[in-house]
N, CA, C and O atoms as a GROMACS GRO file, in nm:
protein
  624
    1UNK      N    1  27.010   6.812 -17.809
    1UNK     CA    2  27.025   6.783 -17.670
    1UNK      C    3  26.927   6.857 -17.579
    1UNK      O    4  26.910   6.979 -17.584
    2UNK      N    5  26.866   6.778 -17.498
    2UNK     CA    6  26.757   6.830 -17.411
    2UNK      C    7  26.826   6.888 -17.284
    2UNK      O    8  26.899   6.812 -17.220
    3UNK      N    9  26.808   7.019 -17.244
    3UNK     CA   10  26.874   7.065 -17.130
    3UNK      C   11  26.816   7.022 -16.995
    3UNK      O   12  26.696   7.004 -16.979
    4UNK      N   13  26.908   7.007 -16.899
    4UNK     CA   14  26.858   6.975 -16.764
    4UNK      C   15  26.867   7.113 -16.701
    4UNK      O   16  26.975   7.171 -16.687
    5UNK      N   17  26.737   7.170 -16.659
    5UNK     CA   18  26.730   7.302 -16.594
    5UNK      C   19  26.744   7.295 -16.437
    5UNK      O   20  26.696   7.206 -16.367
    6UNK      N   21  26.812   7.393 -16.396
    6UNK     CA   22  26.837   7.410 -16.247
    6UNK      C   23  26.700   7.479 -16.201
    6UNK      O   24  26.620   7.525 -16.283
    7UNK      N   25  26.682   7.483 -16.074
    7UNK     CA   26  26.552   7.518 -16.018
    7UNK      C   27  26.498   7.657 -16.063
    7UNK      O   28  26.377   7.672 -16.074
    8UNK      N   29  26.581   7.754 -16.089
    8UNK     CA   30  26.529   7.891 -16.132
    8UNK      C   31  26.557   7.912 -16.274
    8UNK      O   32  26.526   8.021 -16.322
    9UNK      N   33  26.610   7.827 -16.347
    9UNK     CA   34  26.635   7.836 -16.497
    9UNK      C   35  26.494   7.857 -16.567
    9UNK      O   36  26.399   7.789 -16.530
   10UNK      N   37  26.482   7.941 -16.659
   10UNK     CA   38  26.364   7.956 -16.738
   10UNK      C   39  26.359   7.836 -16.839
   10UNK      O   40  26.462   7.775 -16.869
   11UNK      N   41  26.245   7.806 -16.886
   11UNK     CA   42  26.236   7.701 -16.987
   11UNK      C   43  26.288   7.762 -17.127
   11UNK      O   44  26.268   7.881 -17.151
   12UNK      N   45  26.346   7.689 -17.206
   12UNK     CA   46  26.381   7.734 -17.335
   12UNK      C   47  26.259   7.764 -17.416
   12UNK      O   48  26.149   7.726 -17.377
   13UNK      N   49  26.274   7.828 -17.526
   13UNK     CA   50  26.151   7.850 -17.623
   13UNK      C   51  26.105   7.719 -17.662
   13UNK      O   52  26.181   7.624 -17.676
   14UNK      N   53  25.973   7.715 -17.680
   14UNK     CA   54  25.903   7.581 -17.727
   14UNK      C   55  25.954   7.542 -17.856
   14UNK      O   56  25.954   7.423 -17.888
   15UNK      N   57  25.997   7.635 -17.938
   15UNK     CA   58  26.045   7.608 -18.078
   15UNK      C   59  26.166   7.510 -18.066
   15UNK      O   60  26.206   7.444 -18.162
   16UNK      N   61  26.222   7.505 -17.942
   16UNK     CA   62  26.350   7.421 -17.931
   16UNK      C   63  26.310   7.268 -17.888
   16UNK      O   64  26.400   7.186 -17.868
   17UNK      N   65  26.193   7.237 -17.876
   17UNK     CA   66  26.144   7.100 -17.842
   17UNK      C   67  26.192   7.014 -17.953
   17UNK      O   68  26.215   7.063 -18.063
   18UNK      N   69  26.207   6.889 -17.929
   18UNK     CA   70  26.252   6.789 -18.024
   18UNK      C   71  26.144   6.774 -18.128
   18UNK      O   72  26.027   6.772 -18.092
   19UNK      N   73  26.179   6.764 -18.254
   19UNK     CA   74  26.090   6.758 -18.364
   19UNK      C   75  26.025   6.627 -18.384
   19UNK      O   76  26.058   6.530 -18.317
   20UNK      N   77  25.927   6.622 -18.479
   20UNK     CA   78  25.846   6.496 -18.506
   20UNK      C   79  25.931   6.379 -18.550
   20UNK      O   80  25.893   6.263 -18.533
   21UNK      N   81  26.041   6.410 -18.606
   21UNK     CA   82  26.131   6.292 -18.652
   21UNK      C   83  26.225   6.234 -18.546
   21UNK      O   84  26.305   6.145 -18.574
   22UNK      N   85  26.212   6.289 -18.420
   22UNK     CA   86  26.298   6.243 -18.317
   22UNK      C   87  26.240   6.116 -18.244
   22UNK      O   88  26.134   6.067 -18.284
   23UNK      N   89  26.306   6.066 -18.145
   23UNK     CA   90  26.248   5.945 -18.078
   23UNK      C   91  26.152   6.001 -17.965
   23UNK      O   92  26.070   5.925 -17.914
   24UNK      N   93  26.163   6.127 -17.926
   24UNK     CA   94  26.076   6.189 -17.828
   24UNK      C   95  26.023   6.338 -17.875
   24UNK      O   96  26.061   6.446 -17.829
   25UNK      N   97  25.928   6.317 -17.974
   25UNK     CA   98  25.878   6.444 -18.025
   25UNK      C   99  25.815   6.526 -17.918
   25UNK      O  100  25.736   6.477 -17.837
   26UNK      N  101  25.851   6.653 -17.916
   26UNK     CA  102  25.800   6.754 -17.819
   26UNK      C  103  25.875   6.765 -17.690
   26UNK      O  104  25.847   6.855 -17.611
   27UNK      N  105  25.972   6.674 -17.663
   27UNK     CA  106  26.048   6.695 -17.543
   27UNK      C  107  26.126   6.810 -17.543
   27UNK      O  108  26.195   6.835 -17.642
   28UNK      N  109  26.125   6.893 -17.438
   28UNK     CA  110  26.182   7.031 -17.435
   28UNK      C  111  26.288   7.042 -17.325
   28UNK      O  112  26.390   7.106 -17.349
   29UNK      N  113  26.271   6.987 -17.210
   29UNK     CA  114  26.367   7.008 -17.103
   29UNK      C  115  26.343   6.896 -16.997
   29UNK      O  116  26.250   6.816 -17.004
   30UNK      N  117  26.430   6.900 -16.903
   30UNK     CA  118  26.431   6.813 -16.790
   30UNK      C  119  26.452   6.903 -16.656
   30UNK      O  120  26.514   7.009 -16.658
   31UNK      N  121  26.400   6.857 -16.553
   31UNK     CA  122  26.433   6.912 -16.425
   31UNK      C  123  26.449   6.792 -16.321
   31UNK      O  124  26.404   6.681 -16.347
   32UNK      N  125  26.508   6.820 -16.213
   32UNK     CA  126  26.518   6.713 -16.114
   32UNK      C  127  26.391   6.711 -16.019
   32UNK      O  128  26.365   6.610 -15.953
   33UNK      N  129  26.325   6.810 -16.016
   33UNK     CA  130  26.200   6.815 -15.922
   33UNK      C  131  26.086   6.881 -16.002
   33UNK      O  132  26.109   6.955 -16.098
   34UNK      N  133  25.960   6.850 -15.956
   34UNK     CA  134  25.848   6.914 -16.014
   34UNK      C  135  25.794   7.003 -15.887
   34UNK      O  136  25.785   6.955 -15.774
   35UNK      N  137  25.765   7.119 -15.915
   35UNK     CA  138  25.701   7.214 -15.812
   35UNK      C  139  25.579   7.277 -15.870
   35UNK      O  140  25.558   7.282 -15.991
   36UNK      N  141  25.501   7.325 -15.780
   36UNK     CA  142  25.376   7.407 -15.827
   36UNK      C  143  25.415   7.518 -15.907
   36UNK      O  144  25.355   7.540 -16.012
   37UNK      N  145  25.516   7.596 -15.867
   37UNK     CA  146  25.560   7.714 -15.941
   37UNK      C  147  25.606   7.675 -16.082
   37UNK      O  148  25.576   7.744 -16.179
   38UNK      N  149  25.678   7.566 -16.092
   38UNK     CA  150  25.723   7.529 -16.235
   38UNK      C  151  25.602   7.480 -16.317
   38UNK      O  152  25.597   7.509 -16.437
   39UNK      N  153  25.502   7.407 -16.260
   39UNK     CA  154  25.394   7.373 -16.344
   39UNK      C  155  25.319   7.490 -16.381
   39UNK      O  156  25.282   7.493 -16.498
   40UNK      N  157  25.288   7.591 -16.305
   40UNK     CA  158  25.216   7.711 -16.358
   40UNK      C  159  25.298   7.784 -16.456
   40UNK      O  160  25.241   7.835 -16.552
   41UNK      N  161  25.435   7.796 -16.442
   41UNK     CA  162  25.511   7.861 -16.546
   41UNK      C  163  25.501   7.776 -16.672
   41UNK      O  164  25.481   7.833 -16.779
   42UNK      N  165  25.513   7.646 -16.667
   42UNK     CA  166  25.508   7.564 -16.781
   42UNK      C  167  25.372   7.578 -16.854
   42UNK      O  168  25.370   7.601 -16.975
   43UNK      N  169  25.264   7.567 -16.784
   43UNK     CA  170  25.138   7.578 -16.848
   43UNK      C  171  25.106   7.710 -16.919
   43UNK      O  172  25.034   7.717 -17.019
   44UNK      N  173  25.161   7.808 -16.862
   44UNK     CA  174  25.140   7.941 -16.923
   44UNK      C  175  25.217   7.946 -17.062
   44UNK      O  176  25.182   8.025 -17.150
   45UNK      N  177  25.322   7.860 -17.080
   45UNK     CA  178  25.399   7.855 -17.195
   45UNK      C  179  25.364   7.750 -17.300
   45UNK      O  180  25.420   7.744 -17.410
   46UNK      N  181  25.261   7.663 -17.257
   46UNK     CA  182  25.215   7.558 -17.338
   46UNK      C  183  25.306   7.438 -17.315
   46UNK      O  184  25.332   7.365 -17.411
   47UNK      N  185  25.353   7.417 -17.202
   47UNK     CA  186  25.452   7.309 -17.183
   47UNK      C  187  25.386   7.214 -17.060
   47UNK      O  188  25.319   7.269 -16.972
   48UNK      N  189  25.405   7.087 -17.060
   48UNK     CA  190  25.347   7.013 -16.950
   48UNK      C  191  25.445   6.908 -16.907
   48UNK      O  192  25.529   6.866 -16.986
   49UNK      N  193  25.436   6.865 -16.780
   49UNK     CA  194  25.525   6.758 -16.734
   49UNK      C  195  25.461   6.621 -16.760
   49UNK      O  196  25.340   6.605 -16.748
   50UNK      N  197  25.549   6.516 -16.800
   50UNK     CA  198  25.500   6.387 -16.825
   50UNK      C  199  25.621   6.293 -16.809
   50UNK      O  200  25.712   6.291 -16.893
   51UNK      N  201  25.620   6.219 -16.705
   51UNK     CA  202  25.738   6.133 -16.687
   51UNK      C  203  25.697   6.009 -16.594
   51UNK      O  204  25.584   6.007 -16.546
   52UNK      N  205  25.779   5.917 -16.572
   52UNK     CA  206  25.755   5.801 -16.490
   52UNK      C  207  25.845   5.815 -16.368
   52UNK      O  208  25.943   5.889 -16.366
   53UNK      N  209  25.802   5.734 -16.260
   53UNK     CA  210  25.884   5.730 -16.136
   53UNK      C  211  26.019   5.684 -16.174
   53UNK      O  212  26.030   5.595 -16.259
   54UNK      N  213  26.124   5.737 -16.119
   54UNK     CA  214  26.266   5.708 -16.143
   54UNK      C  215  26.327   5.782 -16.255
   54UNK      O  216  26.446   5.767 -16.279
   55UNK      N  217  26.254   5.860 -16.326
   55UNK     CA  218  26.304   5.940 -16.434
   55UNK      C  219  26.324   6.092 -16.386
   55UNK      O  220  26.265   6.131 -16.285
   56UNK      N  221  26.402   6.169 -16.454
   56UNK     CA  222  26.403   6.312 -16.430
   56UNK      C  223  26.264   6.361 -16.470
   56UNK      O  224  26.199   6.292 -16.549
   57UNK      N  225  26.217   6.472 -16.423
   57UNK     CA  226  26.101   6.535 -16.463
   57UNK      C  227  26.115   6.580 -16.614
   57UNK      O  228  26.197   6.667 -16.645
   58UNK      N  229  26.038   6.523 -16.701
   58UNK     CA  230  26.046   6.562 -16.845
   58UNK      C  231  25.933   6.654 -16.877
   58UNK      O  232  25.817   6.633 -16.841
   59UNK      N  233  25.971   6.757 -16.948
   59UNK     CA  234  25.874   6.876 -16.990
   59UNK      C  235  25.864   6.864 -17.135
   59UNK      O  236  25.965   6.850 -17.204
   60UNK      N  237  25.738   6.870 -17.187
   60UNK     CA  238  25.701   6.850 -17.315
   60UNK      C  239  25.618   6.969 -17.373
   60UNK      O  240  25.539   7.032 -17.304
   61UNK      N  241  25.643   6.995 -17.506
   61UNK     CA  242  25.558   7.090 -17.586
   61UNK      C  243  25.553   7.044 -17.724
   61UNK      O  244  25.625   7.095 -17.811
   62UNK      N  245  25.469   6.947 -17.748
   62UNK     CA  246  25.460   6.892 -17.894
   62UNK      C  247  25.394   6.996 -17.988
   62UNK      O  248  25.318   7.085 -17.949
   63UNK      N  249  25.428   6.974 -18.112
   63UNK     CA  250  25.373   7.056 -18.223
   63UNK      C  251  25.317   6.967 -18.327
   63UNK      O  252  25.395   6.890 -18.383
   64UNK      N  253  25.196   6.967 -18.359
   64UNK     CA  254  25.085   7.060 -18.293
   64UNK      C  255  25.044   7.012 -18.150
   64UNK      O  256  25.052   6.893 -18.119
   65UNK      N  257  25.002   7.104 -18.070
   65UNK     CA  258  24.959   7.074 -17.938
   65UNK      C  259  24.787   7.097 -17.943
   65UNK      O  260  24.732   7.195 -17.994
   66UNK      N  261  24.725   6.995 -17.884
   66UNK     CA  262  24.585   6.994 -17.878
   66UNK      C  263  24.537   7.102 -17.776
   66UNK      O  264  24.578   7.096 -17.660
   67UNK      N  265  24.454   7.197 -17.816
   67UNK     CA  266  24.384   7.296 -17.739
   67UNK      C  267  24.240   7.295 -17.759
   67UNK      O  268  24.192   7.311 -17.871
   68UNK      N  269  24.165   7.277 -17.649
   68UNK     CA  270  24.019   7.270 -17.669
   68UNK      C  271  23.965   7.405 -17.604
   68UNK      O  272  23.973   7.426 -17.483
   69UNK      N  273  23.914   7.489 -17.687
   69UNK     CA  274  23.855   7.615 -17.634
   69UNK      C  275  23.713   7.591 -17.591
   69UNK      O  276  23.635   7.537 -17.669
   70UNK      N  277  23.675   7.629 -17.471
   70UNK     CA  278  23.546   7.604 -17.416
   70UNK      C  279  23.430   7.626 -17.515
   70UNK      O  280  23.333   7.551 -17.518
   71UNK      N  281  23.445   7.737 -17.599
   71UNK     CA  282  23.325   7.768 -17.703
   71UNK      C  283  23.320   7.654 -17.799
   71UNK      O  284  23.212   7.628 -17.851
   72UNK      N  285  23.430   7.581 -17.828
   72UNK     CA  286  23.424   7.474 -17.923
   72UNK      C  287  23.387   7.342 -17.873
   72UNK      O  288  23.373   7.247 -17.951
   73UNK      N  289  23.367   7.332 -17.736
   73UNK     CA  290  23.332   7.206 -17.681
   73UNK      C  291  23.189   7.157 -17.716
   73UNK      O  292  23.094   7.235 -17.705
   74UNK      N  293  23.171   7.035 -17.757
   74UNK     CA  294  23.051   6.981 -17.788
   74UNK      C  295  23.023   6.860 -17.708
   74UNK      O  296  23.102   6.765 -17.711
   75UNK      N  297  22.910   6.856 -17.635
   75UNK     CA  298  22.863   6.741 -17.557
   75UNK      C  299  22.817   6.641 -17.628
   75UNK      O  300  22.720   6.670 -17.698
   76UNK      N  301  22.861   6.513 -17.634
   76UNK     CA  302  22.808   6.406 -17.712
   76UNK      C  303  22.674   6.351 -17.657
   76UNK      O  304  22.639   6.373 -17.541
   77UNK      N  305  22.605   6.284 -17.739
   77UNK     CA  306  22.471   6.240 -17.701
   77UNK      C  307  22.489   6.151 -17.586
   77UNK      O  308  22.412   6.163 -17.491
   78UNK      N  309  22.592   6.055 -17.585
   78UNK     CA  310  22.604   5.970 -17.457
   78UNK      C  311  22.632   6.045 -17.343
   78UNK      O  312  22.568   6.026 -17.240
   79UNK      N  313  22.728   6.137 -17.352
   79UNK     CA  314  22.760   6.217 -17.220
   79UNK      C  315  22.642   6.302 -17.177
   79UNK      O  316  22.625   6.326 -17.057
   80UNK      N  317  22.556   6.351 -17.272
   80UNK     CA  318  22.436   6.423 -17.226
   80UNK      C  319  22.334   6.325 -17.164
   80UNK      O  320  22.261   6.366 -17.074
   81UNK      N  321  22.325   6.211 -17.203
   81UNK     CA  322  22.235   6.114 -17.133
   81UNK      C  323  22.285   6.077 -16.997
   81UNK      O  324  22.212   6.059 -16.900
   82UNK      N  325  22.422   6.067 -16.997
   82UNK     CA  326  22.474   6.026 -16.860
   82UNK      C  327  22.466   6.146 -16.751
   82UNK      O  328  22.443   6.129 -16.632
   83UNK      N  329  22.485   6.260 -16.808
   83UNK     CA  330  22.461   6.380 -16.720
   83UNK      C  331  22.318   6.392 -16.677
   83UNK      O  332  22.292   6.427 -16.562
   84UNK      N  333  22.224   6.364 -16.764
   84UNK     CA  334  22.074   6.374 -16.730
   84UNK      C  335  22.048   6.263 -16.620
   84UNK      O  336  21.973   6.286 -16.525
   85UNK      N  337  22.113   6.140 -16.635
   85UNK     CA  338  22.084   6.037 -16.543
   85UNK      C  339  22.135   6.076 -16.407
   85UNK      O  340  22.063   6.069 -16.307
   86UNK      N  341  22.266   6.120 -16.404
   86UNK     CA  342  22.320   6.167 -16.276
   86UNK      C  343  22.242   6.279 -16.203
   86UNK      O  344  22.219   6.273 -16.082
   87UNK      N  345  22.205   6.376 -16.278
   87UNK     CA  346  22.116   6.483 -16.220
   87UNK      C  347  21.988   6.444 -16.165
   87UNK      O  348  21.944   6.510 -16.071
   88UNK      N  349  21.921   6.342 -16.212
   88UNK     CA  350  21.783   6.304 -16.176
   88UNK      C  351  21.783   6.179 -16.092
   88UNK      O  352  21.674   6.127 -16.068
   89UNK      N  353  21.891   6.127 -16.045
   89UNK     CA  354  21.910   6.002 -15.966
   89UNK      C  355  21.971   6.033 -15.832
   89UNK      O  356  22.082   6.086 -15.829
   90UNK      N  357  21.908   6.006 -15.722
   90UNK     CA  358  21.950   6.034 -15.594
   90UNK      C  359  22.071   5.939 -15.560
   90UNK      O  360  22.145   5.967 -15.467
   91UNK      N  361  22.087   5.837 -15.631
   91UNK     CA  362  22.211   5.746 -15.600
   91UNK      C  363  22.344   5.805 -15.649
   91UNK      O  364  22.451   5.757 -15.612
   92UNK      N  365  22.336   5.914 -15.737
   92UNK     CA  366  22.451   5.976 -15.787
   92UNK      C  367  22.468   6.108 -15.709
   92UNK      O  368  22.372   6.164 -15.657
   93UNK      N  369  22.602   6.157 -15.704
   93UNK     CA  370  22.628   6.274 -15.647
   93UNK      C  371  22.740   6.332 -15.727
   93UNK      O  372  22.824   6.258 -15.777
   94UNK      N  373  22.743   6.466 -15.742
   94UNK     CA  374  22.843   6.549 -15.810
   94UNK      C  375  22.893   6.643 -15.697
   94UNK      O  376  22.819   6.708 -15.623
   95UNK      N  377  23.029   6.642 -15.695
   95UNK     CA  378  23.090   6.734 -15.603
   95UNK      C  379  23.198   6.809 -15.669
   95UNK      O  380  23.256   6.754 -15.762
   96UNK      N  381  23.232   6.926 -15.632
   96UNK     CA  382  23.347   7.007 -15.679
   96UNK      C  383  23.447   7.038 -15.576
   96UNK      O  384  23.411   7.096 -15.474
   97UNK      N  385  23.573   7.003 -15.593
   97UNK     CA  386  23.673   7.028 -15.497
   97UNK      C  387  23.649   6.964 -15.358
   97UNK      O  388  23.685   7.026 -15.257
   98UNK      N  389  23.594   6.850 -15.350
   98UNK     CA  390  23.568   6.792 -15.213
   98UNK      C  391  23.688   6.704 -15.180
   98UNK      O  392  23.728   6.703 -15.063
   99UNK      N  393  23.748   6.634 -15.269
   99UNK     CA  394  23.852   6.538 -15.234
   99UNK      C  395  23.959   6.534 -15.345
   99UNK      O  396  23.982   6.430 -15.408
  100UNK      N  397  24.024   6.650 -15.367
  100UNK     CA  398  24.111   6.659 -15.484
  100UNK      C  399  24.225   6.550 -15.479
  100UNK      O  400  24.254   6.491 -15.584
  101UNK      N  401  24.288   6.521 -15.364
  101UNK     CA  402  24.399   6.422 -15.360
  101UNK      C  403  24.345   6.281 -15.388
  101UNK      O  404  24.418   6.197 -15.439
  102UNK      N  405  24.212   6.252 -15.355
  102UNK     CA  406  24.150   6.128 -15.399
  102UNK      C  407  24.140   6.117 -15.540
  102UNK      O  408  24.159   6.007 -15.593
  103UNK      N  409  24.113   6.219 -15.609
  103UNK     CA  410  24.106   6.233 -15.746
  103UNK      C  411  24.239   6.197 -15.823
  103UNK      O  412  24.245   6.115 -15.914
  104UNK      N  413  24.336   6.264 -15.778
  104UNK     CA  414  24.470   6.242 -15.829
  104UNK      C  415  24.505   6.088 -15.801
  104UNK      O  416  24.546   6.019 -15.894
  105UNK      N  417  24.489   6.038 -15.675
  105UNK     CA  418  24.520   5.907 -15.648
  105UNK      C  419  24.449   5.808 -15.737
  105UNK      O  420  24.510   5.717 -15.794
  106UNK      N  421  24.322   5.826 -15.749
  106UNK     CA  422  24.237   5.744 -15.832
  106UNK      C  423  24.287   5.742 -15.971
  106UNK      O  424  24.296   5.632 -16.027
  107UNK      N  425  24.321   5.855 -16.035
  107UNK     CA  426  24.372   5.865 -16.174
  107UNK      C  427  24.503   5.781 -16.168
  107UNK      O  428  24.517   5.699 -16.258
  108UNK      N  429  24.591   5.790 -16.082
  108UNK     CA  430  24.713   5.725 -16.078
  108UNK      C  431  24.698   5.573 -16.066
  108UNK      O  432  24.782   5.498 -16.117
  109UNK      N  433  24.592   5.528 -16.001
  109UNK     CA  434  24.585   5.388 -15.980
  109UNK      C  435  24.494   5.313 -16.091
  109UNK      O  436  24.489   5.190 -16.098
  110UNK      N  437  24.426   5.396 -16.172
  110UNK     CA  438  24.341   5.335 -16.272
  110UNK      C  439  24.413   5.259 -16.375
  110UNK      O  440  24.494   5.320 -16.445
  111UNK      N  441  24.392   5.125 -16.395
  111UNK     CA  442  24.468   5.057 -16.499
  111UNK      C  443  24.422   5.093 -16.636
  111UNK      O  444  24.303   5.112 -16.661
  112UNK      N  445  24.521   5.104 -16.731
  112UNK     CA  446  24.493   5.138 -16.865
  112UNK      C  447  24.551   5.036 -16.957
  112UNK      O  448  24.672   5.011 -16.954
  113UNK      N  449  24.464   4.972 -17.043
  113UNK     CA  450  24.516   4.869 -17.133
  113UNK      C  451  24.637   4.922 -17.213
  113UNK      O  452  24.637   5.031 -17.270
  114UNK      N  453  24.743   4.834 -17.212
  114UNK     CA  454  24.855   4.872 -17.296
  114UNK      C  455  24.952   4.955 -17.222
  114UNK      O  456  25.062   4.980 -17.273
  115UNK      N  457  24.919   5.000 -17.104
  115UNK     CA  458  25.014   5.095 -17.033
  115UNK      C  459  25.053   5.031 -16.900
  115UNK      O  460  24.969   4.970 -16.834
  116UNK      N  461  25.178   5.044 -16.863
  116UNK     CA  462  25.224   4.995 -16.739
  116UNK      C  463  25.279   5.110 -16.656
  116UNK      O  464  25.373   5.179 -16.695
  117UNK      N  465  25.219   5.128 -16.544
  117UNK     CA  466  25.260   5.248 -16.453
  117UNK      C  467  25.186   5.369 -16.492
  117UNK      O  468  25.092   5.367 -16.571
  118UNK      N  469  25.232   5.476 -16.432
  118UNK     CA  470  25.162   5.607 -16.438
  118UNK      C  471  25.249   5.725 -16.443
  118UNK      O  472  25.356   5.720 -16.383
  119UNK      N  473  25.214   5.833 -16.508
  119UNK     CA  474  25.296   5.955 -16.496
  119UNK      C  475  25.252   6.026 -16.378
  119UNK      O  476  25.315   6.127 -16.346
  120UNK      N  477  25.151   5.989 -16.304
  120UNK     CA  478  25.094   6.064 -16.186
  120UNK      C  479  25.184   6.004 -16.062
  120UNK      O  480  25.139   5.912 -15.994
  121UNK      N  481  25.288   6.050 -16.041
  121UNK     CA  482  25.384   6.007 -15.936
  121UNK      C  483  25.344   6.072 -15.801
  121UNK      O  484  25.258   6.160 -15.799
  122UNK      N  485  25.403   6.032 -15.697
  122UNK     CA  486  25.373   6.092 -15.564
  122UNK      C  487  25.405   6.235 -15.567
  122UNK      O  488  25.332   6.316 -15.509
  123UNK      N  489  25.523   6.276 -15.639
  123UNK     CA  490  25.562   6.420 -15.650
  123UNK      C  491  25.466   6.502 -15.714
  123UNK      O  492  25.433   6.612 -15.672
  124UNK      N  493  25.410   6.438 -15.835
  124UNK     CA  494  25.301   6.504 -15.917
  124UNK      C  495  25.179   6.537 -15.826
  124UNK      O  496  25.129   6.650 -15.828
  125UNK      N  497  25.130   6.434 -15.744
  125UNK     CA  498  25.017   6.443 -15.661
  125UNK      C  499  25.043   6.557 -15.558
  125UNK      O  500  24.955   6.639 -15.529
  126UNK      N  501  25.161   6.558 -15.508
  126UNK     CA  502  25.202   6.664 -15.408
  126UNK      C  503  25.193   6.803 -15.470
  126UNK      O  504  25.136   6.895 -15.412
  127UNK      N  505  25.254   6.816 -15.590
  127UNK     CA  506  25.257   6.943 -15.652
  127UNK      C  507  25.123   6.996 -15.692
  127UNK      O  508  25.092   7.112 -15.669
  128UNK      N  509  25.037   6.906 -15.757
  128UNK     CA  510  24.900   6.949 -15.793
  128UNK      C  511  24.809   6.968 -15.674
  128UNK      O  512  24.715   7.046 -15.683
  129UNK      N  513  24.830   6.904 -15.568
  129UNK     CA  514  24.760   6.922 -15.447
  129UNK      C  515  24.785   7.051 -15.389
  129UNK      O  516  24.694   7.115 -15.337
  130UNK      N  517  24.917   7.098 -15.395
  130UNK     CA  518  24.958   7.226 -15.347
  130UNK      C  519  24.880   7.341 -15.440
  130UNK      O  520  24.831   7.444 -15.393
  131UNK      N  521  24.879   7.308 -15.564
  131UNK     CA  522  24.802   7.404 -15.648
  131UNK      C  523  24.662   7.409 -15.613
  131UNK      O  524  24.604   7.518 -15.616
  132UNK      N  525  24.601   7.302 -15.579
  132UNK     CA  526  24.467   7.294 -15.535
  132UNK      C  527  24.439   7.384 -15.411
  132UNK      O  528  24.341   7.458 -15.403
  133UNK      N  529  24.532   7.371 -15.319
  133UNK     CA  530  24.522   7.442 -15.201
  133UNK      C  531  24.534   7.599 -15.221
  133UNK      O  532  24.488   7.678 -15.139
  134UNK      N  533  24.597   7.636 -15.334
  134UNK     CA  534  24.616   7.776 -15.381
  134UNK      C  535  24.510   7.811 -15.473
  134UNK      O  536  24.515   7.917 -15.535
  135UNK      N  537  24.405   7.720 -15.488
  135UNK     CA  538  24.284   7.754 -15.578
  135UNK      C  539  24.332   7.771 -15.716
  135UNK      O  540  24.276   7.851 -15.792
  136UNK      N  541  24.442   7.692 -15.757
  136UNK     CA  542  24.488   7.689 -15.894
  136UNK      C  543  24.450   7.561 -15.971
  136UNK      O  544  24.458   7.556 -16.093
  137UNK      N  545  24.408   7.459 -15.897
  137UNK     CA  546  24.365   7.333 -15.953
  137UNK      C  547  24.236   7.284 -15.901
  137UNK      O  548  24.210   7.308 -15.784
  138UNK      N  549  24.157   7.221 -15.968
  138UNK     CA  550  24.022   7.186 -15.932
  138UNK      C  551  23.982   7.042 -15.968
  138UNK      O  552  24.051   6.977 -16.046
  139UNK      N  553  23.876   6.994 -15.914
  139UNK     CA  554  23.841   6.872 -15.936
  139UNK      C  555  23.674   6.852 -15.927
  139UNK      O  556  23.604   6.897 -15.837
  140UNK      N  557  23.633   6.781 -16.031
  140UNK     CA  558  23.492   6.739 -16.031
  140UNK      C  559  23.481   6.594 -16.004
  140UNK      O  560  23.544   6.512 -16.071
  141UNK      N  561  23.402   6.561 -15.906
  141UNK     CA  562  23.396   6.419 -15.863
  141UNK      C  563  23.252   6.374 -15.873
  141UNK      O  564  23.161   6.432 -15.814
  142UNK      N  565  23.234   6.265 -15.952
  142UNK     CA  566  23.092   6.198 -15.969
  142UNK      C  567  23.102   6.066 -15.916
  142UNK      O  568  23.193   5.991 -15.953
  143UNK      N  569  23.014   6.030 -15.828
  143UNK     CA  570  23.016   5.896 -15.772
  143UNK      C  571  22.872   5.840 -15.757
  143UNK      O  572  22.772   5.912 -15.750
  144UNK      N  573  22.872   5.708 -15.754
  144UNK     CA  574  22.738   5.635 -15.730
  144UNK      C  575  22.736   5.580 -15.582
  144UNK      O  576  22.820   5.498 -15.546
  145UNK      N  577  22.645   5.625 -15.502
  145UNK     CA  578  22.646   5.587 -15.365
  145UNK      C  579  22.635   5.440 -15.336
  145UNK      O  580  22.701   5.393 -15.244
  146UNK      N  581  22.555   5.361 -15.410
  146UNK     CA  582  22.546   5.228 -15.388
  146UNK      C  583  22.662   5.143 -15.445
  146UNK      O  584  22.702   5.045 -15.381
  147UNK      N  585  22.712   5.176 -15.555
  147UNK     CA  586  22.824   5.102 -15.609
  147UNK      C  587  22.957   5.145 -15.574
  147UNK      O  588  23.057   5.077 -15.599
  148UNK      N  589  22.962   5.275 -15.507
  148UNK     CA  590  23.093   5.323 -15.476
  148UNK      C  591  23.176   5.356 -15.586
  148UNK      O  592  23.293   5.387 -15.565
  149UNK      N  593  23.120   5.352 -15.721
  149UNK     CA  594  23.192   5.376 -15.835
  149UNK      C  595  23.216   5.535 -15.854
  149UNK      O  596  23.123   5.613 -15.834
  150UNK      N  597  23.320   5.570 -15.887
  150UNK     CA  598  23.364   5.715 -15.894
  150UNK      C  599  23.422   5.749 -16.023
  150UNK      O  600  23.510   5.680 -16.075
  151UNK      N  601  23.375   5.857 -16.078
  151UNK     CA  602  23.438   5.916 -16.204
  151UNK      C  603  23.501   6.043 -16.155
  151UNK      O  604  23.435   6.122 -16.087
  152UNK      N  605  23.631   6.066 -16.187
  152UNK     CA  606  23.701   6.181 -16.137
  152UNK      C  607  23.743   6.265 -16.260
  152UNK      O  608  23.766   6.212 -16.368
  153UNK      N  609  23.752   6.394 -16.241
  153UNK     CA  610  23.812   6.480 -16.358
  153UNK      C  611  23.889   6.588 -16.280
  153UNK      O  612  23.830   6.647 -16.189
  154UNK      N  613  24.003   6.614 -16.305
  154UNK     CA  614  24.087   6.724 -16.253
  154UNK      C  615  24.121   6.816 -16.368
  154UNK      O  616  24.138   6.777 -16.483
  155UNK      N  617  24.130   6.944 -16.326
  155UNK     CA  618  24.193   7.037 -16.424
  155UNK      C  619  24.261   7.152 -16.346
  155UNK      O  620  24.236   7.177 -16.228
  156UNK      N  621  24.343   7.213 -16.417
  156UNK     CA  622  24.422   7.323 -16.368
  156UNK      C  623  24.391   7.440 -16.440
  156UNK      O  624  24.448   7.546 -16.414
   0.00000   0.00000   0.00000
């Protein structure tokens, strides 16, 4: 049984997440609301929110969990070419933390084949935007001036 946590209840140990043989592997807990404080607490424990509008906030900690250590990150040849193009072409611009809310909104609105809807709800945008104002979440924004095409990346 997945617990419904009240506002100040701590997360259960991640070892209590539903196992690989369940219908929801990694599901650990539910809450009624998502808050910046709860997100920070969750991330420190290896837990993340992922849910759809109309659902309770679902908190996950799958095993195994993918972790990418910066020292292990390898830039692909294609990404390296793209970065060189952006850096040497005045039609491209790279900004950091200029329009965090637009990054979140763009990610929420980007259609993905085989997926209907998004986990980036209005309440998620509000919570992450609050973290951004607290200097706890950041965005890198890459856009093409003539095409208006934007690539966004956000991280916490």
